[in-house]
C-alpha positions in Angstrom: -36.4 -33.8 2.5 -38.4 -35.1 -0.4 -38.5 -38.9 -1.9 -36.0 -38.9 -4.1 -36.7 -39.4 -7.7 -35.0 -42.1 -10.4 -31.6 -40.2 -11.1 -31.2 -38.8 -7.3 -31.7 -42.7 -6.0 -29.5 -43.8 -8.7 -26.9 -41.5 -7.9 -27.0 -42.0 -4.3 -26.6 -45.8 -4.8 -23.5 -45.7 -7.1 -21.5 -43.4 -4.7 -22.7 -45.6 -1.9 -21.6 -49.1 -3.8 -18.1 -47.3 -4.3 -17.3 -46.2 -0.6 -18.2 -50.1 -0.1 -15.4 -51.1 -2.8 -13.0 -48.5 -1.9 -12.9 -49.1 2.0 -12.8 -52.6 1.4 -9.7 -52.5 -1.1 -8.2 -50.1 1.5 -8.7 -52.5 4.5 -7.1 -55.3 2.7 -4.0 -52.9 1.9 -4.0 -52.6 5.8 -4.5 -56.3 6.1 -1.8 -56.9 4.1 0.6 -54.7 6.2 -0.4 -56.8 8.9 -2.6 -54.5 10.6 -6.3 -55.4 11.6 -7.4 -51.7 11.2 -10.9 -51.0 9.7 -13.3 -48.3 9.1 -15.2 -46.9 11.7 -18.9 -45.6 10.2 -20.7 -43.0 12.0 -24.5 -42.0 10.6 -25.3 -38.2 10.9 -28.8 -36.6 10.0 -28.9 -32.9 8.8 -31.8 -30.7 10.1 -32.0 -27.6 7.8 -32.7 -24.2 9.3 -36.7 -24.4 9.6 -36.1 -27.7 11.8 -37.0 -29.9 9.3 -35.0 -33.2 8.4 -32.8 -32.6 5.5 -30.9 -36.1 4.8 -27.9 -37.0 6.0 -24.9 -39.5 5.5 -22.3 -41.7 6.9 -18.7 -40.8 7.9 -16.4 -43.4 7.4 -12.7 -42.8 9.2 -10.0 -45.7 9.1 -6.4 -44.8 10.9 -4.2 -47.8 10.6 -0.5 -48.8 9.6 -0.4 -47.7 6.1 -3.4 -45.1 6.2 -2.4 -42.9 8.9 -6.0 -41.2 8.5 -8.6 -41.7 5.8 -11.8 -40.4 5.6 -14.7 -42.1 2.8 -17.9 -40.0 3.5 -21.0 -40.3 1.6 -23.9 -38.2 2.0 -27.6 -37.2 0.6 -29.0 -33.7 1.4 -31.7 -31.6 0.7 -33.4 -28.5 1.5 -32.7 -24.7 1.0 -29.9 -22.5 0.6 -29.8 -19.5 2.6 -28.9 -15.7 1.7 -26.3 -14.7 -0.7 -24.8 -18.4 -0.8 -27.7 -19.3 -2.8 -26.4 -17.0 -5.8 -22.9 -18.7 -6.0 -24.5 -22.1 -6.8 -25.5 -23.1 -10.0 -28.8 -22.7 -10.7 -30.1 -21.5 -7.3 -29.9 -17.9 -7.9 -33.9 -17.6 -8.0 -35.1 -20.6 -6.2 -32.7 -21.4 -3.3 -34.2 -25.4 -3.7 -31.3 -27.9 -3.7 -30.2 -31.5 -3.1 -26.6 -33.1 -3.2 -25.7 -36.4 -3.1 -21.9 -37.8 -3.2 -18.5 -39.3 -2.2 -15.8 -37.5 -0.4 -12.7 -39.2 0.3 -9.1 -37.8 1.5 -6.1 -40.0 2.5 -3.1 -39.2 4.7 -0.5 -41.7 4.6 1.9 -42.8 7.5 4.8 -42.9 4.9 5.9 -39.7 3.4 7.1 -42.0 0.0 3.3 -42.6 -0.2 1.2 -40.0 -1.4 -1.7 -38.2 0.4 -5.0 -38.1 -2.3 -8.3 -36.6 -2.6 -11.2 -38.0 -4.8 -14.9 -36.5 -4.7 -17.7 -36.8 -7.2 -21.1 -35.5 -6.6 -24.5 -35.1 -8.0 -26.5 -31.7 -7.6 -30.0 -30.7 -8.4 -31.3 -27.1 -8.1 -33.3 -25.3 -11.1 -30.7 -27.4 -12.7 -29.0 -30.6 -12.6 -25.3 -31.9 -13.3 -22.5 -33.7 -12.1 -18.7 -32.8 -10.6 -16.1 -33.9 -9.0 -12.4 -35.3 -10.0 -9.3 -36.9 -8.0 -6.0 -35.3 -7.5 -2.7 -36.9 -6.1 -0.6 -35.1 -3.4 2.6 -36.6 -2.8 4.8 -34.8 0.0 8.2 -36.9 -2.1 6.9 -36.7 -5.7 8.0 -39.9 -8.3 7.5 -39.5 -11.6 6.4 -42.6 -12.3 3.5 -42.5 -10.0 2.4 -39.1 -11.3 2.5 -40.7 -15.0 0.4 -43.7 -13.6 -2.3 -41.7 -12.0 -2.7 -39.3 -14.9 -2.7 -42.3 -17.8 -5.3 -44.2 -15.7 -7.4 -40.9 -15.5 -6.8 -39.9 -19.2 -8.1 -43.4 -20.2 -11.3 -42.8 -18.2 -11.7 -39.5 -19.7 -11.1 -40.4 -23.4 -13.6 -43.3 -23.3 -16.1 -40.5 -23.0 -14.9 -37.4 -24.7 -11.1 -36.6 -26.2 -11.7 -33.0 -24.9 -12.3 -34.1 -21.2 -9.1 -34.9 -20.2 -6.8 -31.8 -21.2 -10.0 -29.5 -20.2 -10.4 -31.3 -16.9 -6.6 -31.8 -16.3 -6.3 -27.7 -16.6 -9.4 -26.9 -14.6 -7.3 -29.5 -11.6 -4.1 -27.0 -12.1 -5.8 -24.1 -12.1 -8.1 -25.0 -9.1 -6.1 -27.0 -6.7 -3.2 -23.7 -6.5 -2.5 -22.1 -3.7 -2.2 -18.6 -4.1 -0.8 -17.0 -1.0 2.1 -20.0 -1.4 2.3 -19.3 -5.1 2.6 -23.2 -5.6 0.2 -26.1 -6.4 -0.7 -28.5 -3.6 0.2 -31.6 -5.6 0.8 -33.2 -8.9 -2.8 -32.6 -10.2 -5.4 -35.0 -12.0 -8.6 -34.1 -13.0 -11.4 -31.8 -11.8 -14.8 -31.1 -13.6 -18.0 -29.1 -12.6 -21.7 -28.6 -14.2 -21.7 -31.6 -16.4 -25.6 -31.2 -16.8 -28.4 -33.1 -17.4 -32.2 -33.1 -17.0 -34.9 -35.8 -16.3 -35.1 -38.3 -19.2 -32.1 -36.1 -20.9 -29.2 -38.7 -22.5 -26.8 -36.0 -21.5 -27.3 -36.9 -17.9 -26.8 -40.9 -18.8 -23.3 -39.9 -20.7 -22.2 -37.6 -17.5 -23.3 -40.2 -14.9 -21.5 -42.9 -16.9 -18.3 -40.4 -16.7 -18.4 -39.9 -13.1 -18.7 -43.8 -12.7 -15.7 -44.2 -14.5 -13.9 -41.2 -12.8 -14.7 -43.4 -9.5 -13.5 -46.9 -11.0 -10.1 -44.8 -12.1 -9.5 -43.8 -9.0 -10.1 -47.4 -7.5 -7.8 -49.1 -10.1 -5.1 -46.6 -10.0 -4.9 -45.4 -6.3 -4.6 -48.7 -4.3 -1.7 -49.7 -6.9 0.5 -46.6 -5.9 0.1 -47.4 -2.2 1.2 -51.0 -2.5 4.3 -49.6 -4.4 5.3 -47.3 -1.9 3.9 -48.2 1.5 7.2 -50.8 2.3 9.7 -47.9 1.6 12.3 -46.9 4.2 11.8 -43.3 5.3 14.3 -40.6 7.1 13.4 -38.1 9.7 14.0 -35.7 7.2 11.4 -37.2 4.8 9.0 -37.1 7.5 9.6 -33.5 8.2 9.1 -32.6 4.6 5.8 -34.8 4.7 4.4 -32.5 7.8 5.4 -29.4 6.2 3.7 -30.5 2.9 0.6 -31.5 5.1 0.3 -27.9 6.7 0.1 -26.5 2.7 -2.7 -29.0 2.2 -4.6 -27.7 5.4 -4.4 -24.2 4.3 -6.2 -25.1 0.9 -9.2 -26.8 2.3 -9.6 -24.3 4.9 -9.0 -21.5 2.8 -10.1 -22.1 -0.9 -11.7 -25.5 -1.1 -15.5 -25.2 -2.2 -16.4 -28.3 -0.9 -15.7 -27.1 2.5 -17.7 -24.0 2.4 -20.4 -25.9 0.8 -20.5 -28.5 3.4 -20.3 -26.0 6.5 -23.2 -23.3 4.5 -25.7 -26.7 4.2 -25.2 -27.5 7.8 -23.5 -30.7 7.1 -21.7 -32.7 9.4 -18.8 -30.7 10.8 -16.6 -33.8 11.7 -17.4 -35.2 8.1 -16.4 -31.8 6.7 -13.0 -31.4 8.4 -12.0 -35.1 7.9 -9.9 -33.7 5.0 -7.4 -32.3 7.7 -4.3 -34.2 8.5 -4.0 -35.9 11.8 -0.7 -34.3 12.4 0.6 -31.2 10.6 3.4 -28.6 10.8 4.2 -24.8 10.1 7.3 -23.6 9.8 
């Protein structure tokens, strides 16, 4: 993979620093619960189909008392997209060269009253440059207070940049995080965006990078607050059964519809890092 330019380096550095902050906060929650659980980090290297190095990443996984399984991955990869898949990627139809850096997080919680969550933000370069990502809350047992607060914090992050962002990106999340064959959403939504463009020396790039950073900060602000609110609640066998059935729905979405899963598999990513989004235990009726 070629040496990173200033924008690529800045994006990678931010995603890695966000990873460090999130993991430290999640470990602090485990400590508050009397657990000594810590993240285990596994570096991986990507080799493209021609046999040349194509970057890599670090898979971080923690299994604890509060977080039954949480993965926080960062990756920085590049190379050439193959065949028809290149035509499906923004700006890669005529030139299949690509660069991608980002953070991806999925948390599955031990207590069914604590919502699972997904957060991913990324920067991609083909013949175009753009940011994408978002965050969405996935409670087996929804609480209106949690849903409202999660959306309020994300809305505040959006409104600092453009008042049109939140309604547009909320609807995008509602449309995207939907399981057609079940005719249901996989959770209570959040925000999702893609193709926020900006080239070298382009003020749009600076604005969209700042927005992407604020989405990450908003997630770090609100999700730990919700976890601490719910993690000590008592739950029944029926509550746990509801959680495990819901997890099956979550797995179906990630394996059938999730674009990030497909992108990782098509670009030679680390299989364990890609599939860390799957829950540790799930049930189907």
